[in-house]
Each structure stands twice: as structure tokens, then as C-alpha cells.
C-alpha positions as CSV (number, residue, x, y, z in Angstrom):
1,M,-13.2,-2.2,-5.6
2,N,-12.1,0.9,-3.7
3,K,-9.9,3.8,-5.5
4,K,-7.4,4.7,-3.8
5,K,-6.5,8.0,-1.8
6,N,-4.7,9.7,-2.3
7,I,-2.7,11.3,0.4
8,V,0.0,13.6,0.5
9,V,3.1,14.7,2.7
10,I,5.0,17.5,2.5
11,G,7.5,18.4,4.9
12,G,11.3,17.0,4.7
13,G,13.7,15.0,7.2
14,T,13.3,13.3,9.8
15,G,9.1,13.5,10.6
16,T,8.6,13.2,6.9
17,F,10.3,9.8,7.4
18,A,8.2,8.5,10.6
19,V,4.9,9.6,8.8
20,L,6.2,7.5,5.2
21,S,7.8,4.6,6.8
22,G,4.0,3.8,9.1
23,L,1.3,5.0,6.1
24,K,3.3,2.5,3.6
25,K,1.8,-0.3,5.2
26,Y,-1.5,0.4,4.2
27,K,-2.4,-1.1,0.9
28,D,-5.4,1.2,-0.3
29,L,-3.1,4.9,0.0
30,K,-1.8,6.1,-2.8
31,L,1.4,8.1,-1.7
32,Q,3.6,11.3,-3.0
33,A,5.6,13.0,-0.7
34,I,6.4,16.6,-1.7
35,I,9.9,17.8,-0.3
36,T,11.3,20.6,0.7
37,V,15.5,21.4,-1.5
38,S,16.4,24.1,0.7
39,D,18.6,22.7,2.8
40,D,22.1,23.7,2.9
41,G,24.0,22.6,5.5
42,G,26.1,19.3,6.4
43,S,26.8,17.0,3.3
44,N,23.9,18.8,1.5
45,K,26.2,21.3,1.1
46,K,29.1,19.4,-0.4
47,F,26.6,18.5,-3.1
48,R,24.6,21.6,-4.1
49,D,27.9,24.0,-4.3
50,E,30.1,21.0,-6.1
51,F,27.8,19.0,-8.1
52,G,25.2,21.9,-8.6
53,L,22.1,19.4,-7.3
54,L,19.2,19.6,-5.3
55,P,19.9,18.6,-1.2
56,P,19.7,15.3,-1.4
57,S,19.3,13.7,1.9
58,D,15.6,14.4,2.4
59,F,15.2,12.8,-0.5
60,R,17.3,9.8,0.5
61,Q,15.8,9.2,3.8
62,C,11.8,9.5,2.3
63,L,13.7,6.9,-0.4
64,V,14.5,4.5,2.8
65,A,10.9,5.4,4.5
66,L,8.9,4.1,1.5
67,S,11.5,0.9,0.2
68,S,9.9,-2.2,0.9
69,D,10.6,-4.4,3.7
70,E,11.0,-6.9,2.1
71,P,14.2,-8.7,3.4
72,K,15.7,-8.9,0.5
73,H,16.1,-5.3,0.8
74,D,17.8,-4.8,4.0
75,T,21.4,-4.4,2.5
76,L,19.4,-1.8,0.2
77,R,18.4,-0.2,3.2
78,K,21.5,0.9,5.6
79,L,23.7,1.7,2.0
80,M,21.2,4.3,1.7
81,M,21.4,5.4,5.6
82,Y,25.5,4.2,6.1
83,R,27.7,8.0,7.3
84,F,31.1,7.3,6.7
85,S,33.4,8.3,10.0
86,K,36.7,8.4,8.2
87,G,38.2,10.0,4.7
88,V,38.9,12.6,3.2
89,G,36.2,13.8,1.6
90,L,34.2,10.9,2.5
91,E,33.6,12.0,6.6
92,G,30.4,12.8,7.2
93,Q,28.7,11.8,4.3
94,T,25.8,9.0,3.4
95,F,26.3,6.4,0.6
96,G,22.7,7.5,-0.3
97,N,23.6,10.9,-0.9
98,I,27.1,9.9,-2.7
99,L,24.7,6.9,-5.3
100,I,21.9,9.8,-5.8
101,A,24.5,12.2,-7.2
102,A,26.6,8.9,-9.4
103,L,23.0,8.0,-10.6
104,T,22.1,11.6,-11.9
105,D,25.3,11.0,-13.5
106,I,24.6,8.1,-15.7
107,E,20.7,8.8,-15.9
108,G,21.5,12.7,-16.9
109,S,18.9,14.4,-14.6
110,Q,18.8,14.2,-10.8
111,L,14.5,13.4,-11.1
112,Q,15.0,10.8,-13.6
113,A,17.9,9.4,-10.7
114,F,15.4,9.7,-7.6
115,E,13.0,7.0,-10.1
116,E,16.2,4.8,-10.4
117,A,16.4,4.9,-7.1
118,G,13.1,4.1,-6.1
119,R,13.0,1.4,-8.3
120,I,16.2,-0.3,-6.8
121,L,14.4,0.2,-3.8
122,N,10.9,-1.1,-4.6
123,I,9.5,1.8,-3.3
124,K,5.7,1.9,-2.5
125,G,4.7,6.1,-3.7
126,E,6.2,8.8,-5.5
127,I,9.4,11.3,-4.1
128,I,8.7,14.8,-5.8
129,P,10.5,18.1,-5.2
130,I,8.2,20.7,-4.5
131,T,10.3,22.9,-7.4
132,T,13.5,22.0,-9.2
133,E,15.2,25.2,-9.2
134,N,18.4,26.1,-6.9
135,V,16.6,28.2,-3.8
136,R,18.2,29.6,-0.5
137,L,16.2,30.1,2.4
138,M,15.9,33.4,3.8
139,A,14.5,34.6,7.7
140,E,13.7,38.3,8.8
141,Y,12.9,38.3,12.8
142,E,11.2,40.6,15.1
143,N,14.3,42.9,15.9
144,G,14.8,43.5,11.7
145,E,17.6,40.8,11.3
146,V,17.9,39.2,7.9
147,V,19.6,35.9,7.8
148,F,20.0,33.7,4.3
149,G,20.2,30.1,4.7
150,E,18.9,26.7,6.4
151,H,21.8,26.6,7.9
152,V,21.7,29.7,9.3
153,I,18.6,29.7,10.9
154,D,19.4,26.2,12.4
155,E,22.0,27.8,14.1
156,P,20.2,30.0,16.4
157,E,23.5,30.5,19.1
158,A,26.2,31.3,16.4
159,F,24.4,33.4,13.8
160,H,21.5,35.3,15.8
161,D,19.6,35.5,18.9
162,Y,17.6,32.8,19.1
163,R,14.8,34.8,21.1
164,Q,13.1,36.2,18.6
165,K,10.4,35.0,16.3
166,I,10.9,35.5,12.5
167,K,8.6,37.5,11.3
168,R,8.7,36.2,7.8
169,L,10.0,33.3,5.8
170,F,10.9,33.7,2.3
171,L,13.1,32.5,-0.4
172,N,16.5,34.6,-2.2
173,R,14.6,34.2,-5.5
174,K,11.1,33.8,-6.7
175,V,10.4,29.7,-8.3
176,K,7.6,28.1,-9.6
177,V,6.0,25.2,-8.2
178,Y,7.2,21.9,-10.1
179,K,4.7,20.5,-12.3
180,K,4.5,17.2,-10.4
181,A,4.3,18.8,-7.3
182,K,1.0,21.0,-8.3
183,Q,-1.1,18.2,-9.8
184,A,-0.1,16.0,-6.5
185,I,-2.1,18.8,-4.2
186,N,-4.5,19.2,-6.7
187,A,-5.4,15.8,-6.7
188,A,-5.1,14.9,-2.4
189,D,-7.8,13.5,-0.2
190,F,-5.4,14.4,2.8
191,I,-2.5,16.9,2.6
192,I,0.0,15.7,5.8
193,L,1.8,18.5,6.8
194,G,4.8,17.8,9.9
195,P,5.9,16.7,12.0
196,G,9.4,18.5,11.6
197,D,10.9,21.9,11.8
198,L,7.6,24.4,11.4
199,Y,10.2,26.6,8.9
200,T,12.5,25.0,7.7
201,S,10.8,21.3,7.1
202,I,7.5,22.5,6.7
203,L,7.0,26.4,5.4
204,A,10.0,26.3,3.7
205,N,7.6,24.2,1.1
206,I,4.8,26.4,1.7
207,I,6.2,29.6,0.3
208,V,7.4,28.2,-3.1
209,G,5.4,30.3,-6.0
210,N,2.0,29.6,-5.6
211,A,2.3,26.4,-3.0
212,A,0.3,28.1,-0.1
213,E,-2.5,29.1,-3.2
214,L,-2.8,25.7,-4.5
215,I,-2.7,24.3,-0.8
216,K,-5.6,26.8,0.1
217,N,-8.0,26.3,-2.9
218,S,-7.2,22.6,-2.4
219,K,-10.6,20.3,-2.0
220,A,-7.9,17.9,0.5
221,K,-8.9,17.7,4.1
222,I,-5.2,18.9,6.0
223,I,-3.7,17.6,9.0
224,Y,-1.2,18.7,11.0
225,N,1.3,16.7,12.9
226,I,2.1,19.3,15.9
227,N,6.6,18.5,17.0
228,L,7.5,16.9,19.6
229,M,9.4,19.5,21.1
230,T,10.2,23.5,20.8
231,K,13.4,24.3,18.2
232,L,15.8,26.9,19.2
233,G,15.9,29.3,16.7
234,Q,12.4,28.9,15.1
235,T,9.8,28.3,18.0
236,F,11.4,29.2,20.8
237,G,8.3,29.6,23.9
238,F,6.2,28.2,21.3
239,T,3.0,27.1,22.4
240,A,0.7,24.4,19.9
241,K,-2.0,27.1,18.9
242,D,0.8,28.9,18.1
243,H,1.9,26.9,15.6
244,V,-1.2,26.0,14.2
245,E,-1.8,29.7,13.9
246,E,1.6,29.9,12.1
247,I,1.2,27.3,9.4
248,K,-2.8,29.7,8.9
249,K,-0.5,32.7,8.6
250,Y,1.1,31.1,5.4
251,I,-1.4,29.0,4.0
252,G,-4.4,31.7,4.7
253,R,-6.8,28.3,6.2
254,Y,-6.7,26.8,9.3
255,P,-5.6,22.8,9.2
256,C,-9.1,20.3,9.6
257,Y,-7.1,18.0,12.2
258,V,-4.3,19.0,14.1
259,T,-2.5,16.2,16.7
260,I,-0.9,16.5,19.3
261,N,1.2,13.9,21.9
262,I,-0.3,14.0,25.7
263,N,1.8,11.2,26.7
264,N,5.0,12.2,29.1
265,L,8.5,12.0,27.3
266,P,12.1,10.9,28.1
267,K,13.3,12.2,31.9
268,A,17.0,11.7,30.0
269,A,16.0,13.5,26.8
270,L,14.2,16.1,28.9
271,A,17.2,16.6,30.5
272,R,19.4,17.1,27.3
273,Y,16.4,19.7,25.5
274,K,16.4,21.8,28.5
275,E,20.6,22.3,28.0
276,K,19.3,23.3,24.2
277,K,16.4,26.0,25.6
278,E,14.1,23.9,24.3
279,K,10.9,21.7,26.0
280,P,7.6,19.7,24.8
281,I,5.2,21.7,23.5
282,E,2.6,23.4,25.8
283,D,-1.1,21.8,25.1
284,D,-3.3,25.1,24.5
285,L,-5.4,23.7,21.5
286,D,-9.0,24.8,21.7
287,G,-10.6,23.3,18.6
288,K,-12.4,25.9,17.4
289,N,-11.4,25.7,14.0
290,Y,-10.1,22.3,13.8
291,K,-10.3,19.3,15.4
292,V,-7.8,18.1,17.9
293,I,-6.6,14.7,18.1
294,R,-4.4,13.6,21.3
295,G,-2.4,11.3,21.9
296,N,0.8,9.1,22.8
297,F,2.9,9.5,19.4
298,V,6.4,9.2,21.3
299,A,8.9,6.4,20.1
300,K,9.9,4.7,23.2
301,E,14.2,4.3,21.8
302,M,16.3,7.8,21.6
303,I,17.8,8.3,18.8
304,T,21.3,8.5,18.3
305,K,23.5,9.6,16.3
306,S,26.0,7.7,13.8
307,K,29.6,8.1,13.3
308,G,30.3,10.6,11.5
309,D,27.4,13.0,11.8
310,V,28.6,16.2,12.9
311,L,24.9,18.2,13.2
312,E,22.7,18.0,16.0
313,R,19.6,15.6,15.4
314,S,16.2,15.4,17.5
315,L,16.7,12.7,20.6
316,I,13.3,11.4,20.3
317,R,10.8,11.1,17.3
318,H,7.3,9.8,16.6
319,D,6.5,6.7,16.4
320,S,5.4,6.1,12.6
321,N,3.3,3.0,13.4
322,K,1.1,5.2,16.4
323,L,1.1,7.9,13.8
324,A,-0.1,6.3,11.3
325,K,-2.9,4.6,12.9
326,T,-4.2,7.8,13.4
327,L,-4.0,8.9,10.8
328,Y,-5.4,6.2,8.7
329,K,-8.5,6.6,10.9
330,I,-9.2,10.3,9.8
331,F,-8.7,8.7,6.2
332,K,-11.6,6.9,7.3
333,E,-13.5,9.1,9.2
334,G,-13.0,11.1,6.6
335,E,-15.1,9.1,3.3
């Protein structure tokens, strides 16, 4: 029997959700998701400030992504993603985040809470925080302005000039990479970055402790899945090559593979993105330092927000099955 390939997905949010949802169907993969802990907006702010927890939302999404597809778990998956649309103190909160908070109190630690939630959902993999310490993101822009907090980076028109590029992303304090995250990186056959917000989902992990050095020196082959759209406040005006160069800047090595969508995007979605000053990422990849894989990775349906959700969300996302099929081909090619 062949040894399972160690696949480490680094990120957080809906992009990581898409990758994990697709890859869990392949039984010969050992999946580990390393998740950012710097989100401080929306419901995460409440759980950080009032309960002293690591922000639970990205962990909740990954738990659902890796959960068993058996019909008996359908209700559990729906409950984990259910968001209250009314009720003082409840409006905007998800059942899954509340469950994680309750399990933390019962089990005595949030790490044990994640393990117990994983057992309940019968997840096909492991979810690991990049660090267990309380950190906040900081960004210095080209004009010298420094902002504090992920939610500030994500809301440029309210807090800073969205036309300015991020010169330096860093944390408010020095912290160490969690030991399990370090072990996962060291043992990885493939490390997957993205899709996801370049700075707040991907690089937010890379700047923790010696994570960049661990990835740079890893024997793993790195795959970078480029986003479908630019992101105001983070990658305004970025081309695909700009994204890859920024990954190389922080890690110290180029990805081995870069995937990028070349399929047309829904016109209705493009019109709404245009209003937000965001557009499809231009493909200017030359493939000199990495292999470029172009394909149709777009999910057919536009995303609709649930009631009670006050945050801006992506309208279009990667199709988990299309992306997973391509990633699995890369895994087989690398044998």
C-alpha cells in the first residue's frame, strides 16, 4: 500500500474552504490545514475580546470543509454555518463559533475544542493554528502610513488610501510557530497557498515566527492558487505576476506551480466588482521560475450572503472540485 501524500494547506477563509472541500474526496491524501489567527473583524472580534479565543471563524469553515459527506452529518454542517439574523448579542453570530466557544470551556482549551468538534463532524484531516498566541496584523503602505488590525486592512475606503500598495506586512509582537504547524510543514510533500486574500489570509501565516524559513527550506513542492479578483486595500492594480513576486518576497523562493483561472467570469458579478474598484486578475505569468497551469476554476453560482452577515464577501469563488482535480494531477505528476 502506497504511503499517503502529506498535503499542507496554508491560509484561512473561503479559499481554504474550497481547497479542502475538494481534496478530502481523495483517500490517498493526508490533509492538514494551517490557519491564520489574526482575523479581528466581524464576529471574531467578539470572541477575541470577550472570550480571549483565537478567532474561530476560519477554523469553523475548515471543520465544515473537512467534515464527512455522509447524510447523517448534513444537519451538523448546516448548524456549523448557521448565522443568527436577529437577537441582541446573537445577531451576526454563527452557531459554529458559539459551539467552539462552549467546547473550549468544557474541554479546557481551544485546541482540544477543535479536536472535539472535528470528532463530532468526523473530519478527514487536521486543522492547526499557525500560532496559539494572540496577534494582530499591521501593514505599512508605500506612503509611510501604518495601520493596525486585519479589519482595517480589509476596509480601505474607511481607514486608508486603497491605491497605496502594502510595503511591509508584520505582526504587533513576536510569536512562535505552533509546534504542530512546524511539524506539518517539515513533513509536507506539497504546500498549498491560496486561493485567499494575499496579505490577510496567506502572508498573515508566513510572517509568524520562522514560518517563512520553514517553508523556504521545506522539501515540499509549493503550489500557489491565484485569486480570481483583485482585492481593494491589498492588491489593487496587481497582476498575476505581482502576486507571485510578493509570495517570493516573503517566503524567499518561488512556488513550483501556479494555477490561474482563464475562464470568463459572470457579467453580473463583474459589474458589482467594478463598483468596488476590483477586477479580474490579469494573467501576465511567464513561467520562467515556475510551472503555470491555466484552467477553468470558477464556480458557476454567485455567492449569496446569509441573513445577519454584515461583512463584505466574495461574489464568485473557485470551484472546489475543478481545483482539486487539477491539484491532484500535480500531486501525481510529482511522484
